[in-house]
C-alpha positions in Angstrom: -4.3 15.1 -40.4 -2.3 15.9 -38.0 -5.6 16.8 -35.8 -6.4 12.9 -36.5 -3.4 11.7 -35.6 -3.3 13.3 -32.3 -6.8 12.2 -31.4 -5.9 8.7 -32.3 -3.2 8.7 -29.5 -5.9 10.7 -27.5 -8.0 7.4 -27.4 -4.6 4.9 -26.8 -3.8 6.7 -23.3 -7.6 6.2 -22.7 -8.1 2.9 -23.3 -4.7 1.8 -22.0 -3.1 4.4 -19.0 0.1 4.0 -19.0 0.4 3.7 -15.1 -1.4 1.5 -14.7 0.2 -0.8 -17.4 3.2 -0.2 -16.4 3.6 0.5 -12.1 3.7 -2.6 -10.5 2.3 -2.3 -6.4 5.0 -2.7 -3.5 2.6 -5.3 -0.8 5.2 -4.4 2.1 4.4 -7.7 4.7 8.2 -9.5 6.4 9.5 -12.7 6.3 9.6 -14.3 8.7 12.4 -16.5 10.6 12.9 -19.3 8.1 10.7 -18.2 5.5 9.5 -15.6 2.6 5.9 -14.8 3.0 5.3 -15.0 -0.4 1.0 -13.1 -1.8 -0.8 -15.8 -3.1 -4.7 -16.0 -4.3 -5.8 -19.0 -5.2 -9.9 -19.4 -6.3 -10.1 -16.7 -9.7 -11.8 -16.9 -12.7 -11.8 -16.8 -16.2 -13.4 -16.7 -19.4 -13.3 -20.1 -20.2 -15.6 -21.0 -16.9 -17.6 -18.1 -15.3 -15.1 -15.2 -14.8 -15.3 -12.6 -18.2 -11.5 -11.7 -18.9 -9.5 -13.5 -20.4 -6.4 -15.3 -18.5 -3.3 -13.7 -18.9 -5.8 -10.2 -18.1 -4.9 -12.0 -14.7 -1.4 -12.5 -15.1 -1.5 -9.1 -15.7 -3.4 -8.2 -12.4 -1.6 -9.6 -10.4 1.8 -8.5 -11.5 0.5 -4.8 -11.4 -1.4 -6.1 -7.8 2.4 -7.6 -6.4 1.3 -10.9 -6.3 3.5 -13.3 -6.0 1.0 -16.7 -6.5 -2.1 -17.2 -8.2 -4.6 -20.5 -9.2 -7.1 -20.0 -12.4 -9.6 -21.7 -11.0 -12.3 -22.1 -13.5 -15.7 -24.6 -12.2 -15.8 -27.7 -14.3 -18.9 -27.6 -13.9 -20.5 -24.2 -15.3 -19.2 -22.8 -18.4 -21.4 -20.2 -19.7 -19.0 -19.5 -22.5 -18.7 -22.8 -23.7 -19.9 -22.3 -27.3 -16.8 -19.3 -27.4 -14.0 -20.4 -25.4 -12.6 -24.7 -26.2 -14.4 -27.2 -23.3 -10.0 -28.4 -22.6 -10.3 -27.5 -19.1 -6.5 -26.8 -18.7 -7.0 -24.7 -21.3 -6.9 -21.7 -19.2 -3.9 -22.3 -17.7 -2.0 -22.5 -20.2 -3.0 -19.2 -22.6 -1.3 -18.3 -19.1 1.2 -19.7 -18.2 3.7 -17.7 -20.6 2.8 -14.6 -20.3 2.7 -16.4 -16.2 6.0 -17.1 -16.7 6.7 -14.2 -18.2 6.4 -11.7 -15.2 7.6 -14.6 -12.7 4.2 -14.8 -11.3 4.2 -18.0 -10.1 2.0 -20.0 -11.5 -0.2 -23.2 -10.0 -2.4 -25.0 -12.4 -6.2 -25.4 -10.4 -9.7 -26.0 -10.7 -13.2 -26.1 -8.8 -15.3 -28.5 -8.1 -18.5 -26.8 -7.7 -21.6 -29.4 -6.4 -24.0 -28.6 -4.8 -23.8 -28.8 0.0 -23.5 -30.8 0.9 -20.4 -30.8 -0.4 -20.2 -27.8 -1.5 -17.2 -25.8 -3.9 -14.0 -26.8 -4.0 -11.0 -25.9 -5.6 -8.5 -29.0 -6.8 -4.2 -27.1 -6.9 -1.6 -27.8 -8.0 -3.1 -30.5 -10.7 -1.2 -32.1 -13.8 -4.0 -32.7 -15.8 -7.8 -31.2 -15.1 -10.0 -34.0 -17.4 -10.5 -36.3 -15.2 -12.0 -34.6 -12.7 -15.2 -33.5 -15.3 -17.0 -36.6 -13.6 -20.5 -37.2 -13.0 -20.7 -37.4 -8.8 -18.3 -35.8 -7.2 -16.5 -38.4 -4.9 -14.6 -39.3 -7.9 -14.0 -35.9 -8.8 -11.8 -34.8 -6.0 -11.2 -38.8 -6.2 -10.0 -37.9 -9.5 -8.3 -34.7 -7.9 -6.1 -36.1 -4.5 -5.2 -38.9 -7.2 -3.0 -35.5 -8.4 -1.4 -35.0 -5.5 -3.7 -32.2 -5.1 -4.3 -29.9 -2.4 -7.7 -29.8 -1.4 -10.0 -26.4 0.6 -13.3 -25.5 0.6 -14.5 -23.3 -0.4 -17.2 -19.9 1.4 -18.0 -22.5 3.9 -20.5 -20.1 4.9 -22.4 -18.8 1.7 -26.1 -18.4 1.6 -26.9 -19.8 -1.5 -26.3 -22.7 0.0 -26.2 -22.4 3.9 -28.5 -19.8 3.9 -28.9 -20.0 8.2 -26.8 -21.7 9.7 -23.2 -22.8 8.4 -22.7 -26.5 9.0 -19.8 -29.2 9.0 -22.1 -32.1 7.9 -21.1 -36.0 7.6 -19.6 -34.9 3.9 -17.2 -33.1 5.4 -16.1 -35.8 8.0 -15.4 -38.7 5.1 -13.0 -36.3 3.7 -11.4 -35.4 6.1 -10.7 -38.3 7.0 -10.2 -39.7 3.5 -7.0 -37.5 3.1 -9.5 -35.0 0.3 -9.7 -32.1 2.3 -6.4 -30.2 4.1 -7.4 -26.3 3.6 -11.0 -24.0 4.4 -11.8 -20.4 2.5 -11.5 -18.6 6.3 -11.6 -15.2 3.4 -13.9 -15.7 0.0 -14.0 -12.1 -1.0 -15.1 -9.5 1.5 -16.7 -12.8 4.1 -15.0 -13.3 6.4 -16.2 -17.1 7.8 -15.5 -16.7 11.8 -16.5 -21.2 11.8 -14.2 -21.8 9.1 -11.9 -19.9 11.0 -12.4 -21.8 14.4 -12.9 -25.3 12.6 -9.0 -24.7 11.1 -7.7 -24.9 13.9 -9.6 -27.7 15.4 -9.3 -29.8 12.9 -6.3 -28.5 11.7 -6.2 -27.9 8.5 -4.6 -25.0 6.5 -6.4 -21.3 6.2 -6.9 -19.7 2.6 -8.5 -16.0 1.9 -9.0 -15.6 -1.6 -11.0 -13.0 -3.8 -13.0 -15.8 -6.0 -12.6 -12.7 -8.1 -15.0 -13.0 -11.9 -15.0 -9.3 -13.3 -12.0 -8.1 -14.0 -10.6 -6.6 -10.0 -11.4 -3.2 -10.8 -14.6 -3.1 -10.7 -14.6 -4.9 -6.3 -11.5 -3.3 -5.6 -10.8 0.3 -5.8 -7.3 0.0 -5.6 -6.7 3.4 -6.7 -7.4 3.6 -3.6 -6.0 1.4 -1.1 -7.7 -1.1 -1.8 -6.5 -4.2 -2.0 -8.7 -8.2 -2.6 -7.4 -10.3 0.1 -4.8 -12.6 0.2 -3.3 -16.2 1.1 -0.1 -15.5 2.6 2.3 -17.8 2.0 4.9 -18.4 4.0 7.4 -20.3 1.4 10.7 -21.7 2.3 11.6 -20.7 -1.6 9.9 -18.9 -4.0 8.8 -20.9 -6.2 6.3 -23.9 -6.7 7.1 -26.7 -4.2 8.1 -24.9 -1.5 4.3 -23.5 -1.4 3.0 -26.0 -1.8 4.9 -28.1 0.5 4.1 -24.8 3.1 0.3 -25.6 2.1 0.0 -28.9 3.4 2.0 -28.1 6.4 -0.7 -24.8 7.2 1.7 -22.5 6.8 -0.4 -19.4 6.2 -2.2 -16.3 7.0 -4.7 -14.6 5.7 -5.2 -10.8 4.5 -8.1 -9.1 4.3 -9.5 -5.7 5.4 -6.6 -4.2 6.7 -6.7 -8.2 9.1 -4.6 -11.1 10.0 -6.1 -13.9 10.8 -3.6 -17.2 12.0 -2.3 -19.6 14.2 -0.4 -17.3 17.0 2.7 -18.7 16.4 2.6 -17.0 12.5 1.4 -13.9 13.3 3.2 -12.9 16.7 5.9 -13.5 13.8 4.5 -11.2 11.7 3.6 -9.0 14.7 7.4 -8.7 16.1 8.4 -8.3 12.2 6.1 -5.1 11.7 6.8 -2.5 14.9 9.1 -1.2 15.5 10.4 1.4 19.0 12.4 4.1 17.2 12.6 5.6 20.8 12.3 6.0 24.1 11.7 9.0 26.8 11.7 9.1 29.7 10.4 12.3 31.9 9.9 12.3 35.7 6.3 11.7 35.6 6.0 9.4 32.2 7.5 7.0 29.3 7.4 8.7 25.9 7.5 5.9 23.5 7.6 6.5 18.7 6.8 2.7 17.6 6.8 3.2 13.6 5.2 1.1 11.3 7.4 0.2 8.3 4.3 -2.4 6.1 1.3 -2.1 4.7 -1.1 -3.0 7.3 -1.6 -0.6 10.4 -1.9 -2.3 14.1 -4.6 -1.6 16.2 -3.3 -1.7 19.3 -5.5 -2.3 23.0 -4.4 -2.3 26.3 -5.1 -5.6 27.7 -5.7 -6.4 30.8 -2.8 -7.8 33.8 -0.8 -4.2 33.7 0.7 -3.0 36.0 -2.4 -0.2 37.8 0.3 2.5 38.0 0.5 3.0 34.3 -2.0 5.3 32.6 -1.9 4.7 28.5 -4.3 4.3 25.9 -7.3 2.3 25.8 -6.7 1.6 22.0 -4.2 3.5 19.5 -3.2 2.6 15.5 0.0 2.7 13.8 -0.4 3.7 11.0 0.6 1.5 8.4 3.7 2.6 6.3 3.4 5.7 9.5 4.6 6.6 13.1 3.1 7.0 16.6 3.9 8.8 19.8 2.1 7.5 22.4 3.3 7.8 26.4 2.5 6.0 29.3 1.8 9.1 32.4 3.4 7.3 36.0 4.1 8.5 39.9 8.3 8.7 39.2 8.5 7.2 36.2 12.4 7.5 37.3 12.1 4.4 39.6 11.7 2.1 36.4 14.3 1.5 34.3 12.3 -0.2 32.5 8.5 -0.7 31.6 7.1 -4.2 30.5 2.8 -3.5 28.2 0.3 -6.0 28.1 -1.0 -5.3 25.2 -3.5 -7.3 22.6 -3.7 -6.6 18.0 -7.6 -6.7 17.8 -6.6 -6.6 13.6 -4.4 -10.1 14.3 -6.8 -12.4 14.7 -5.2 -15.4 16.4 -9.2 -16.8 17.1 -12.8 -15.9 16.8 -13.1 -12.4 18.3 -9.6 -13.2 19.7 -6.4 -10.4 18.6 -2.7 -11.4 18.8 -1.8 -11.2 23.2 1.5 -9.1 23.2 3.9 -8.3 25.4 6.2 -4.7 25.0 8.6 -4.0 26.4 10.6 0.0 26.5 13.7 0.7 28.8 15.2 4.5 27.8 
C-alpha cells in the first residue's frame, strides 16, 4: 500500500509540476509617464473553435507568463469541435471569466471573423454578444461587431495562405477604414513580423497589434523554460481596467513586443527607452570616457553608432546592454580632460519606429 501511494504521488508531480503551476513570471517592461504598460494577447483560441485547450487553460497560461490582459477570439465560421462543445459563440468567454476574475487577469470578450481574402480575417474585441456576428455576408458580420462599439483589427495580413506572393491592401480595407470598421492591424502574428502592416499603421493612423494566435498549449510553441515569450501588445493605459484598455486601443497607444524587439510609434518607444537604460557611472581619464550602463528590463538594448558624431570620438559600432544586466563602454578621445561633457548619437536597432529603422537617440555623459 505504501509503495502504491508513493508511485501515485510521483505520477501526480510529473503530470502537475508544482513550479510551473504556481510560479508567476514577471515581464519587466517599464511604465511610461501617465500610463501603465499592460501586457495583452488579443488573439488566442480554445476548443470552442480550432484550439486544443479549454478556456481556463488560457487564463492559467496568461497568469503564469505575467500577462495582464487576454482576449479569447474563437472563430465564428470555423468550429471543428462543434459536435463536442455548445455552439454559443459566447461560451468560451463565460467559461474563462471566473478564472480570470480570480487570477486578476483582465478578460476582454472577443471573436474572430474568418473570411477569404479580401478582406481576410479580423478580430473584434470588447463585444457584448458574439452571436449576432454569425452571419453570411462579411460586411454584415463586421457591422454587427461595430454596432457593439467593438475595436476591430485585421489579422495576419501577410498570411501566405491568403496572400502567397505579396502583402496587399485591398479596396475592401479602404472601405472598412473609411466607415470606421478598421482600427488596427496585426504587425506581429506568432513569429511573423509584417513590415507592410507596420508601415500601414503609421501611414493610416491605425493601432499596432501583436498576438500569439495560439492554438495548442503555449509551451508547445514557445520554450518558456529557456526564456522565450509569446508576442504581445503593450497597451499604455491610464488604469489597469478594461475601459482604460479600450480607450488606449482606440487612441493608438500601443507598441508590439516580439522576439526581444519592439515596434511602435517613436513617441512611445522613446519613452520606453528613456525608462529602460540607466547611466550608473561615468569616469574620465586622460584619453577616454568610461561609462557603465544598466538595463533593468527584460528587453536587451542594441545600441549602434549613428551618423553625426564628433569624429574625434572613437567608440563601438554596435553593442548590446543585456536584459537585467550591465555594459561598460569606452569612448576614446584625445585630450579627454578638455571635455566636461560628451554627446553620442545612437540608434536602438531593436526598437523599430518604422520598418528597418531603429529609434534615434542622443545620450549625454558627464563625469
